[in-house]
C-alpha positions as a Markdown table, in Angstrom:
| # | Residue | x | y | z |
|---|---|---|---|---|
| 1 | Unk | -19.9 | 12.8 | -15.0 |
| 2 | Unk | -17.3 | 14.2 | -17.2 |
| 3 | Unk | -13.8 | 13.3 | -17.2 |
| 4 | Unk | -13.4 | 16.9 | -17.0 |
| 5 | Unk | -15.8 | 17.4 | -13.1 |
| 6 | Unk | -13.6 | 13.7 | -11.9 |
| 7 | Unk | -11.2 | 15.8 | -12.1 |
| 8 | Unk | -12.1 | 18.8 | -10.3 |
| 9 | Unk | -13.2 | 15.8 | -7.5 |
| 10 | Unk | -10.5 | 13.8 | -7.1 |
| 11 | Unk | -8.8 | 17.7 | -6.7 |
| 12 | Unk | -11.0 | 18.1 | -4.6 |
| 13 | Unk | -10.0 | 15.5 | -2.9 |
| 14 | Unk | -5.9 | 16.3 | -3.0 |
| 15 | Unk | -6.7 | 19.2 | -1.0 |
| 16 | Unk | -9.2 | 19.5 | 1.3 |
| 17 | Unk | -8.7 | 16.2 | 2.9 |
| 18 | Unk | -4.5 | 16.7 | 3.7 |
| 19 | Unk | -5.5 | 19.8 | 5.4 |
| 20 | Unk | -8.8 | 18.9 | 7.9 |
| 21 | Unk | -6.3 | 16.7 | 8.6 |
| 22 | Unk | -3.2 | 18.6 | 9.6 |
| 23 | Unk | -5.5 | 21.6 | 11.1 |
| 24 | Unk | -8.1 | 19.9 | 13.0 |
| 25 | Unk | -5.4 | 17.6 | 14.2 |
| 26 | Unk | -3.2 | 19.7 | 15.2 |
| 27 | Unk | -0.8 | 17.9 | 13.6 |
| 28 | Unk | 1.7 | 20.2 | 12.8 |
| 29 | Unk | 4.7 | 19.3 | 15.4 |
| 30 | Unk | 5.2 | 15.4 | 14.3 |
| 31 | Unk | 3.4 | 16.2 | 11.1 |
| 32 | Unk | 4.3 | 19.1 | 8.7 |
| 33 | Unk | 1.7 | 20.1 | 6.0 |
| 34 | Unk | 4.5 | 18.7 | 3.3 |
| 35 | Unk | 3.9 | 15.3 | 4.8 |
| 36 | Unk | 0.7 | 14.4 | 6.3 |
| 37 | Unk | -0.3 | 15.0 | 2.7 |
| 38 | Unk | 2.1 | 12.1 | 2.0 |
| 39 | Unk | 0.6 | 10.0 | 4.2 |
| 40 | Unk | -2.3 | 10.8 | 3.1 |
| 41 | Unk | -1.6 | 9.9 | -1.0 |
| 42 | Unk | -1.1 | 6.4 | 0.6 |
| 43 | Unk | -3.9 | 6.2 | 2.5 |
| 44 | Unk | -5.6 | 7.0 | -1.4 |
| 45 | Unk | -4.2 | 4.5 | -3.2 |
| 46 | Unk | -5.0 | 1.5 | -4.3 |
| 47 | Unk | -3.6 | -0.7 | -1.4 |
| 48 | Unk | -6.0 | 1.0 | 0.9 |
| 49 | Unk | -8.7 | 3.2 | -0.4 |
| 50 | Unk | -8.7 | 1.0 | -3.4 |
| 51 | Unk | -9.1 | -1.8 | -1.3 |
| 52 | Unk | -11.5 | -0.6 | 0.9 |
| 53 | Unk | -14.3 | 1.3 | -2.0 |
| 54 | Unk | -12.8 | -0.5 | -5.3 |
| 55 | Unk | -15.8 | 1.1 | -7.3 |
| 56 | Unk | -15.5 | 4.4 | -6.3 |
| 57 | Unk | -11.6 | 3.9 | -5.8 |
| 58 | Unk | -11.9 | 3.6 | -10.1 |
| 59 | Unk | -14.2 | 5.6 | -10.8 |
| 60 | Unk | -12.0 | 8.7 | -9.3 |
| 61 | Unk | -9.0 | 7.2 | -9.8 |
| 62 | Unk | -9.8 | 6.7 | -13.8 |
| 63 | Unk | -6.7 | 5.9 | -15.9 |
| 64 | Unk | -8.7 | 9.5 | -17.9 |
| 65 | Unk | -8.0 | 11.3 | -15.0 |
| 66 | Unk | -5.1 | 9.7 | -13.8 |
| 67 | Unk | -3.1 | 11.2 | -17.0 |
| 68 | Unk | -3.1 | 14.8 | -16.2 |
| 69 | Unk | -2.8 | 14.1 | -12.5 |
| 70 | Unk | 0.4 | 12.7 | -13.7 |
| 71 | Unk | 1.6 | 15.6 | -16.2 |
| 72 | Unk | 1.0 | 18.2 | -13.2 |
| 73 | Unk | 2.8 | 16.0 | -11.3 |
| 74 | Unk | 5.7 | 15.7 | -13.3 |
| 75 | Unk | 6.0 | 19.5 | -13.7 |
| 76 | Unk | 5.2 | 20.6 | -10.3 |
| 77 | Unk | 8.4 | 18.0 | -9.1 |
| 78 | Unk | 10.3 | 19.4 | -12.2 |
| 79 | Unk | 10.4 | 23.2 | -10.5 |
| 80 | Unk | 10.5 | 22.1 | -7.4 |
| 81 | Unk | 14.1 | 21.1 | -8.5 |
| 82 | Unk | 15.3 | 22.8 | -10.5 |
| 83 | Unk | 15.1 | 25.5 | -7.3 |
| 84 | Unk | 16.4 | 23.2 | -4.7 |
| 85 | Unk | 19.2 | 23.3 | -7.4 |
| 86 | Unk | 19.4 | 27.2 | -7.6 |
| 87 | Unk | 19.9 | 27.7 | -4.3 |
| 88 | Unk | 22.8 | 25.5 | -4.0 |
| 89 | Unk | 25.4 | 27.7 | -2.1 |
| 90 | Unk | 28.5 | 25.4 | -3.4 |
| 91 | Unk | 30.9 | 28.5 | -2.5 |
| 92 | Unk | 30.5 | 28.8 | 1.2 |
| 93 | Unk | 30.5 | 24.9 | 1.2 |
| 94 | Unk | 34.5 | 26.0 | -1.0 |
| 95 | Unk | 35.2 | 28.2 | 1.7 |
| 96 | Unk | 34.5 | 25.6 | 4.4 |
| 97 | Unk | 35.4 | 22.4 | 2.2 |
| 98 | Unk | 37.7 | 20.8 | 5.1 |
| 99 | Unk | 34.3 | 20.8 | 7.9 |
| 100 | Unk | 32.0 | 20.3 | 5.2 |
| 101 | Unk | 33.8 | 17.0 | 3.2 |
| 102 | Unk | 34.6 | 15.4 | 6.6 |
| 103 | Unk | 30.7 | 15.5 | 7.9 |
| 104 | Unk | 28.8 | 15.5 | 4.3 |
| 105 | Unk | 31.3 | 12.7 | 3.3 |
| 106 | Unk | 30.4 | 10.7 | 6.4 |
| 107 | Unk | 26.9 | 11.6 | 7.3 |
| 108 | Unk | 26.4 | 10.1 | 3.9 |
| 109 | Unk | 28.7 | 7.0 | 3.3 |
| 110 | Unk | 27.7 | 5.4 | 6.4 |
| 111 | Unk | 24.0 | 5.7 | 5.8 |
| 112 | Unk | 25.0 | 4.1 | 2.5 |
| 113 | Unk | 26.5 | 1.3 | 3.3 |
| 114 | Unk | 23.9 | 0.5 | 6.0 |
| 115 | Unk | 21.2 | 1.2 | 3.9 |
| 116 | Unk | 23.2 | -1.2 | 1.2 |
| 117 | Unk | 23.5 | -4.0 | 3.8 |
| 118 | Unk | 20.1 | -3.6 | 5.1 |
| 119 | Unk | 19.2 | -4.1 | 0.6 |
| 120 | Unk | 21.2 | -7.0 | 0.1 |
| 121 | Unk | 19.1 | -8.4 | 2.8 |
| 122 | Unk | 16.4 | -7.6 | 1.0 |
| 123 | Unk | 17.7 | -9.8 | -1.7 |
| 124 | Unk | 17.4 | -12.6 | 0.1 |
| 125 | Unk | 14.2 | -12.8 | -0.3 |
| 126 | Unk | 12.0 | -12.0 | -3.7 |
| 127 | Unk | 9.9 | -9.3 | -4.6 |
| 128 | Unk | 11.9 | -6.4 | -3.9 |
| 129 | Unk | 13.7 | -5.9 | -6.8 |
| 130 | Unk | 12.8 | -5.0 | -10.1 |
| 131 | Unk | 12.8 | -6.6 | -13.6 |
| 132 | Unk | 15.3 | -4.1 | -15.0 |
| 133 | Unk | 17.9 | -3.7 | -12.3 |
| 134 | Unk | 21.8 | -5.6 | -11.5 |
| 135 | Unk | 22.1 | -6.4 | -8.1 |
| 136 | Unk | 24.2 | -3.2 | -7.8 |
| 137 | Unk | 21.9 | -1.1 | -9.2 |
| 138 | Unk | 19.1 | -1.7 | -6.1 |
| 139 | Unk | 21.8 | -2.3 | -3.6 |
| 140 | Unk | 23.0 | 1.5 | -4.3 |
| 141 | Unk | 20.5 | 2.5 | -5.0 |
| 142 | Unk | 18.2 | 1.5 | -1.8 |
| 143 | Unk | 21.4 | 2.6 | -0.1 |
| 144 | Unk | 21.6 | 6.0 | -1.2 |
| 145 | Unk | 17.6 | 6.4 | -0.7 |
| 146 | Unk | 18.4 | 5.3 | 3.2 |
| 147 | Unk | 21.3 | 8.3 | 2.7 |
| 148 | Unk | 19.2 | 10.7 | 0.8 |
| 149 | Unk | 19.0 | 14.0 | 3.4 |
| 150 | Unk | 15.7 | 15.9 | 2.3 |
| 151 | Unk | 16.8 | 19.7 | 1.9 |
| 152 | Unk | 13.8 | 21.3 | 1.2 |
| 153 | Unk | 12.2 | 20.3 | 4.1 |
| 154 | Unk | 15.1 | 20.9 | 5.7 |
| 155 | Unk | 14.6 | 24.1 | 5.8 |
| 156 | Unk | 11.2 | 23.5 | 6.3 |
| 157 | Unk | 11.9 | 22.3 | 10.1 |
| 158 | Unk | 14.6 | 24.7 | 10.7 |
| 159 | Unk | 12.4 | 27.3 | 10.7 |
| 160 | Unk | 10.1 | 25.5 | 13.1 |
| 161 | Unk | 12.9 | 25.0 | 15.1 |
| 162 | Unk | 14.3 | 28.6 | 14.5 |
| 163 | Unk | 17.7 | 28.0 | 14.1 |
| 164 | Unk | 17.9 | 28.4 | 9.8 |
| 165 | Unk | 19.5 | 32.0 | 10.9 |
| 166 | Unk | 21.7 | 30.3 | 13.2 |
| 167 | Unk | 25.2 | 29.2 | 12.6 |
| 168 | Unk | 24.6 | 25.7 | 13.0 |
| 169 | Unk | 21.8 | 26.2 | 10.8 |
| 170 | Unk | 23.7 | 27.5 | 8.1 |
| 171 | Unk | 26.4 | 24.9 | 8.8 |
| 172 | Unk | 24.1 | 22.1 | 8.0 |
| 173 | Unk | 22.7 | 23.4 | 5.2 |
| 174 | Unk | 26.1 | 23.6 | 4.1 |
| 175 | Unk | 26.5 | 19.5 | 5.1 |
| 176 | Unk | 22.9 | 19.0 | 3.0 |
| 177 | Unk | 23.7 | 20.6 | 0.0 |
| 178 | Unk | 27.7 | 18.6 | -0.5 |
| 179 | Unk | 25.1 | 15.5 | -0.5 |
| 180 | Unk | 22.7 | 16.1 | -2.2 |
| 181 | Unk | 25.2 | 16.5 | -5.0 |
| 182 | Unk | 26.4 | 13.9 | -4.0 |
| 183 | Unk | 23.2 | 12.6 | -4.6 |
| 184 | Unk | 22.5 | 12.7 | -8.2 |
| 185 | Unk | 25.6 | 12.2 | -9.4 |
| 186 | Unk | 25.2 | 9.0 | -7.7 |
| 187 | Unk | 22.0 | 8.5 | -9.4 |
| 188 | Unk | 23.0 | 9.9 | -12.9 |
| 189 | Unk | 26.3 | 6.4 | -12.3 |
| 190 | Unk | 22.7 | 4.5 | -11.5 |
| 191 | Unk | 20.4 | 5.3 | -14.6 |
| 192 | Unk | 24.1 | 5.6 | -16.6 |
| 193 | Unk | 22.5 | 2.8 | -20.1 |
| 194 | Unk | 26.2 | 1.8 | -20.7 |
| 195 | Unk | 24.1 | 1.0 | -24.5 |
| 196 | Unk | 22.8 | 4.0 | -24.9 |
| 197 | Unk | 26.6 | 5.7 | -22.9 |
| 198 | Unk | 27.5 | 7.8 | -26.3 |
| 199 | Unk | 24.0 | 9.1 | -25.6 |
| 200 | Unk | 24.5 | 10.0 | -22.6 |
| 201 | Unk | 28.1 | 11.4 | -22.6 |
| 202 | Unk | 26.9 | 13.4 | -25.3 |
| 203 | Unk | 24.3 | 15.1 | -23.6 |
| 204 | Unk | 26.8 | 15.5 | -21.1 |
| 205 | Unk | 28.5 | 17.5 | -23.0 |
| 206 | Unk | 26.4 | 19.6 | -24.5 |
| 207 | Unk | 24.8 | 20.6 | -21.6 |
| 208 | Unk | 28.1 | 22.0 | -20.5 |
| 209 | Unk | 28.9 | 23.9 | -23.5 |
| 210 | Unk | 25.7 | 25.4 | -23.3 |
| 211 | Unk | 26.0 | 26.1 | -20.2 |
| 212 | Unk | 29.0 | 28.9 | -20.6 |
| 213 | Unk | 26.6 | 30.6 | -22.7 |
| 214 | Unk | 23.7 | 30.1 | -20.6 |
| 215 | Unk | 25.3 | 31.4 | -18.2 |
| 216 | Unk | 27.3 | 34.7 | -19.5 |
| 217 | Unk | 23.3 | 35.1 | -20.9 |
| 218 | Unk | 21.5 | 35.1 | -17.9 |
| 219 | Unk | 24.5 | 37.4 | -16.5 |
| 220 | Unk | 23.2 | 40.0 | -18.7 |
| 221 | Unk | 19.4 | 39.5 | -18.7 |
| 222 | Unk | 17.4 | 41.4 | -16.6 |
| 223 | Unk | 16.0 | 40.2 | -13.3 |
| 224 | Unk | 12.5 | 40.1 | -14.8 |
| 225 | Unk | 13.1 | 37.9 | -17.8 |
| 226 | Unk | 15.7 | 35.4 | -15.8 |
| 227 | Unk | 12.5 | 33.6 | -14.7 |
| 228 | Unk | 11.1 | 33.0 | -17.8 |
| 229 | Unk | 14.1 | 32.1 | -20.2 |
| 230 | Unk | 14.7 | 29.4 | -16.4 |
| 231 | Unk | 12.0 | 28.1 | -17.2 |
| 232 | Unk | 13.1 | 27.4 | -21.0 |
| 233 | Unk | 16.2 | 26.1 | -20.2 |
| 234 | Unk | 14.2 | 24.1 | -17.4 |
| 235 | Unk | 12.1 | 21.8 | -20.3 |
| 236 | Unk | 15.6 | 21.9 | -22.2 |
| 237 | Unk | 18.2 | 20.2 | -20.1 |
| 238 | Unk | 15.0 | 18.3 | -19.0 |
| 239 | Unk | 14.3 | 16.8 | -22.3 |
| 240 | Unk | 17.6 | 16.4 | -22.8 |
| 241 | Unk | 18.2 | 14.5 | -19.7 |
| 242 | Unk | 15.6 | 11.7 | -20.8 |
| 243 | Unk | 16.4 | 11.5 | -24.2 |
| 244 | Unk | 19.2 | 10.3 | -23.0 |
| 245 | Unk | 18.8 | 8.0 | -20.9 |
| 246 | Unk | 18.8 | 9.1 | -18.0 |
| 247 | Unk | 15.7 | 11.0 | -16.3 |
| 248 | Unk | 13.9 | 14.2 | -16.9 |
| 249 | Unk | 14.4 | 14.9 | -13.1 |
| 250 | Unk | 18.7 | 14.8 | -13.4 |
| 251 | Unk | 17.8 | 17.2 | -15.8 |
| 252 | Unk | 16.1 | 20.0 | -13.8 |
| 253 | Unk | 18.4 | 19.1 | -11.2 |
| 254 | Unk | 21.1 | 19.8 | -13.5 |
| 255 | Unk | 19.8 | 23.3 | -14.9 |
| 256 | Unk | 19.4 | 24.6 | -11.6 |
| 257 | Unk | 22.9 | 24.1 | -10.1 |
| 258 | Unk | 24.1 | 25.7 | -12.6 |
| 259 | Unk | 22.9 | 28.5 | -12.2 |
| 260 | Unk | 22.9 | 32.0 | -9.5 |
| 261 | Unk | 21.0 | 32.3 | -6.8 |
| 262 | Unk | 21.7 | 35.9 | -6.3 |
| 263 | Unk | 20.7 | 36.7 | -9.9 |
| 264 | Unk | 16.8 | 36.3 | -8.7 |
| 265 | Unk | 15.5 | 37.9 | -5.8 |
| 266 | Unk | 15.8 | 35.8 | -2.3 |
| 267 | Unk | 11.6 | 36.7 | -1.7 |
| 268 | Unk | 10.7 | 35.7 | -4.6 |
| 269 | Unk | 12.8 | 32.4 | -4.9 |
| 270 | Unk | 10.8 | 31.2 | -1.5 |
| 271 | Unk | 7.8 | 32.7 | -2.7 |
| 272 | Unk | 7.2 | 30.5 | -5.8 |
| 273 | Unk | 8.9 | 27.7 | -3.7 |
| 274 | Unk | 5.6 | 28.1 | -1.1 |
| 275 | Unk | 3.4 | 28.5 | -3.7 |
| 276 | Unk | 4.9 | 25.0 | -5.6 |
| 277 | Unk | 4.3 | 23.5 | -2.4 |
| 278 | Unk | 1.0 | 24.2 | -1.9 |
| 279 | Unk | -0.8 | 24.7 | -5.7 |
| 280 | Unk | 0.7 | 22.2 | -7.4 |
| 281 | Unk | 3.1 | 19.6 | -5.2 |
| 282 | Unk | -0.5 | 17.5 | -3.3 |
| 283 | Unk | -1.2 | 16.4 | -6.7 |
| 284 | Unk | 2.5 | 15.2 | -6.3 |
| 285 | Unk | 2.7 | 12.9 | -3.3 |
| 286 | Unk | -1.2 | 12.1 | -4.4 |
| 287 | Unk | 0.3 | 9.9 | -7.5 |
| 288 | Unk | 3.5 | 9.1 | -5.4 |
| 289 | Unk | 0.8 | 7.5 | -3.3 |
| 290 | Unk | -0.7 | 6.2 | -5.8 |
| 291 | Unk | 2.4 | 4.0 | -6.2 |
| 292 | Unk | 1.5 | 2.1 | -3.5 |
| 293 | Unk | 1.9 | -1.9 | -3.4 |
| 294 | Unk | 1.8 | -4.5 | -0.4 |
| 295 | Unk | 1.1 | -7.8 | -2.2 |
| 296 | Unk | 4.1 | -9.6 | -0.8 |
| 297 | Unk | 2.0 | -8.2 | 2.7 |
| 298 | Unk | 1.6 | -5.1 | 4.2 |
| 299 | Unk | 3.4 | -7.1 | 7.4 |
| 300 | Unk | 6.7 | -7.9 | 4.8 |
| 301 | Unk | 6.2 | -4.7 | 3.9 |
| 302 | Unk | 6.1 | -2.9 | 7.3 |
| 303 | Unk | 8.8 | -4.9 | 8.3 |
| 304 | Unk | 10.9 | -4.1 | 5.4 |
| 305 | Unk | 10.2 | 0.2 | 6.5 |
| 306 | Unk | 11.9 | -0.2 | 9.9 |
| 307 | Unk | 14.6 | -2.2 | 8.6 |
| 308 | Unk | 15.5 | 0.5 | 6.1 |
| 309 | Unk | 14.0 | 3.1 | 8.8 |
| 310 | Unk | 16.8 | 1.6 | 11.4 |
| 311 | Unk | 20.1 | 1.8 | 9.1 |
| 312 | Unk | 19.0 | 4.9 | 7.3 |
| 313 | Unk | 18.7 | 7.1 | 11.3 |
| 314 | Unk | 21.4 | 5.0 | 12.8 |
| 315 | Unk | 23.9 | 5.4 | 9.5 |
| 316 | Unk | 23.1 | 9.3 | 10.0 |
| 317 | Unk | 23.7 | 9.4 | 13.9 |
| 318 | Unk | 26.8 | 6.6 | 13.7 |
| 319 | Unk | 28.6 | 9.4 | 10.4 |
| 320 | Unk | 28.0 | 12.1 | 12.4 |
| 321 | Unk | 29.5 | 11.3 | 15.4 |
| 322 | Unk | 32.5 | 10.4 | 13.7 |
| 323 | Unk | 32.9 | 13.2 | 12.1 |
| 324 | Unk | 32.6 | 14.6 | 15.5 |
| 325 | Unk | 35.4 | 13.0 | 17.0 |
| 326 | Unk | 36.8 | 13.9 | 14.3 |
| 327 | Unk | 36.5 | 17.5 | 14.2 |
| 328 | Unk | 36.3 | 18.3 | 18.6 |
| 329 | Unk | 32.5 | 18.8 | 18.6 |
| 330 | Unk | 30.7 | 18.3 | 21.4 |
| 331 | Unk | 29.1 | 15.1 | 21.8 |
| 332 | Unk | 25.3 | 16.6 | 22.5 |
| 333 | Unk | 25.9 | 18.7 | 19.2 |
| 334 | Unk | 26.9 | 16.3 | 17.0 |
| 335 | Unk | 23.7 | 14.4 | 17.4 |
| 336 | Unk | 22.0 | 17.4 | 16.4 |
| 337 | Unk | 22.9 | 17.3 | 13.4 |
| 338 | Unk | 22.7 | 13.6 | 13.5 |
| 339 | Unk | 19.4 | 13.9 | 13.8 |
| 340 | Unk | 18.7 | 17.3 | 11.0 |
| 341 | Unk | 19.8 | 15.5 | 8.6 |
| 342 | Unk | 18.4 | 12.4 | 8.7 |
| 343 | Unk | 15.1 | 14.5 | 7.7 |
| 344 | Unk | 13.8 | 12.4 | 4.6 |
| 345 | Unk | 10.8 | 13.2 | 2.4 |
| 346 | Unk | 10.4 | 15.2 | -0.8 |
| 347 | Unk | 14.3 | 14.5 | -2.1 |
| 348 | Unk | 14.1 | 10.7 | -1.4 |
| 349 | Unk | 10.5 | 10.8 | -2.2 |
| 350 | Unk | 11.9 | 11.8 | -5.9 |
| 351 | Unk | 14.6 | 9.3 | -6.2 |
| 352 | Unk | 12.6 | 6.6 | -5.2 |
| 353 | Unk | 10.2 | 7.5 | -7.9 |
| 354 | Unk | 12.8 | 7.9 | -10.2 |
| 355 | Unk | 13.8 | 4.0 | -9.3 |
| 356 | Unk | 10.6 | 3.2 | -9.7 |
| 357 | Unk | 10.3 | 4.6 | -12.7 |
| 358 | Unk | 13.2 | 3.0 | -14.3 |
| 359 | Unk | 12.1 | 0.0 | -12.9 |
| 360 | Unk | 15.3 | -0.9 | -10.8 |
| 361 | Unk | 12.4 | -1.5 | -7.4 |
| 362 | Unk | 9.6 | -3.0 | -7.0 |
| 363 | Unk | 6.5 | -1.1 | -6.3 |
| 364 | Unk | 7.2 | -3.1 | -2.3 |
| 365 | Unk | 10.1 | -1.4 | -2.2 |
| 366 | Unk | 9.0 | 1.9 | -3.3 |
| 367 | Unk | 5.8 | 1.4 | -0.5 |
| 368 | Unk | 8.7 | 0.6 | 2.3 |
| 369 | Unk | 10.8 | 3.4 | 1.4 |
| 370 | Unk | 8.2 | 5.2 | 2.0 |
| 371 | Unk | 7.5 | 4.6 | 4.8 |
| 372 | Unk | 11.2 | 5.0 | 5.8 |
| 373 | Unk | 10.8 | 8.4 | 4.4 |
| 374 | Unk | 7.4 | 9.4 | 6.4 |
| 375 | Unk | 8.3 | 7.5 | 9.7 |
| 376 | Unk | 12.3 | 9.5 | 9.7 |
| 377 | Unk | 10.5 | 12.8 | 9.0 |
| 378 | Unk | 8.4 | 12.7 | 11.7 |
| 379 | Unk | 11.2 | 12.4 | 14.3 |
| 380 | Unk | 12.5 | 14.8 | 13.9 |
| 381 | Unk | 11.3 | 17.7 | 15.7 |
| 382 | Unk | 9.9 | 15.9 | 18.2 |
| 383 | Unk | 13.6 | 14.6 | 18.7 |
| 384 | Unk | 15.4 | 17.5 | 18.3 |
| 385 | Unk | 13.5 | 20.0 | 20.2 |
| 386 | Unk | 13.8 | 18.8 | 23.7 |
| 387 | Unk | 17.4 | 19.1 | 22.6 |
| 388 | Unk | 18.1 | 22.2 | 22.2 |
| 389 | Unk | 16.1 | 23.7 | 24.7 |
| 390 | Unk | 18.1 | 21.9 | 26.8 |
| 391 | Unk | 21.7 | 22.1 | 25.0 |
| 392 | Unk | 20.8 | 26.4 | 23.6 |
| 393 | Unk | 24.1 | 27.2 | 24.0 |
| 394 | Unk | 25.7 | 25.1 | 20.8 |
| 395 | Unk | 23.1 | 27.0 | 18.7 |
| 396 | Unk | 25.8 | 29.8 | 18.0 |
| 397 | Unk | 28.1 | 27.8 | 17.7 |
| 398 | Unk | 29.7 | 28.6 | 14.5 |
| 399 | Unk | 31.2 | 26.4 | 12.2 |
């Protein structure tokens, strides 16, 4: 077969298998289609399908096919992160800065500390820290992976729970938005190459100056042109960040973060996010699955994932509970917020992909973190839905 034909077979597998599992196994309550796609990517990876059917695996996912799949994955995730940056509403965060700062800070800080402790525990064994990582980079990277909240998945789950447009839903979005900014800031610190710090400082300075002119230009443009110009801006920023030694994903987020959501029609923005998730992000999930590894032993990877899951979930719940005591929330309200903010999936997977790209973690650590993200996300709706049914009065309570 030609490379084109094998590529199309791979694309058919990527889209068909997750859809069939999601639709016929009725997984939507526990695992939305996005989560099923991530799980399928792991199943199709070298650790499972590659070992069960090595000849078939090497035939379909050969280097000539992987290369274009990786290109699609890179672009899809850049656009997705760019949209997430655009949708950050820091003005609302500023209006409620005390409450948002306390909650977001503790919701990020507590799991970061517990995740870092878990990472220190992993350092006692070989095979977890990447070859180019300093100890502090590995510990901080794994700790931050435990602290991440996946804003796009959180939106999807709150829509499912019918609380997205309610006061509690809008409050949770503010907390998650602040954590999003912190996540990318910490990532930039982790990726800081002190041998190329001049390049990175030059990129950040050039970006800051260019952003002033870009914002004025975008405000002047008619709306129909803003989408196209925004994508040009995305590619320039992603290139500059990657060239300077940060990562193209940091550039993609920065490109969106300095843009205003009000420049665009909200329905079109929602439609673009939906179409990116539908049309190209499944390729990213597959490429993520292809990077999983079980070399240190399947049981060791699962134990590491369980340790990281406990650190992540308990850290979020403890952090939000402390915030609730400071802000005088009911215990049940803090529990609902904590469980929703511990949602992982997409953003954490993007985060750890970058750590793997930079050789700061190994494929085994990546696999454990991926399993933790899936379990974390699958816990959310089954835990929160019954709580909301029992405590309906907290839904409408404003900050």
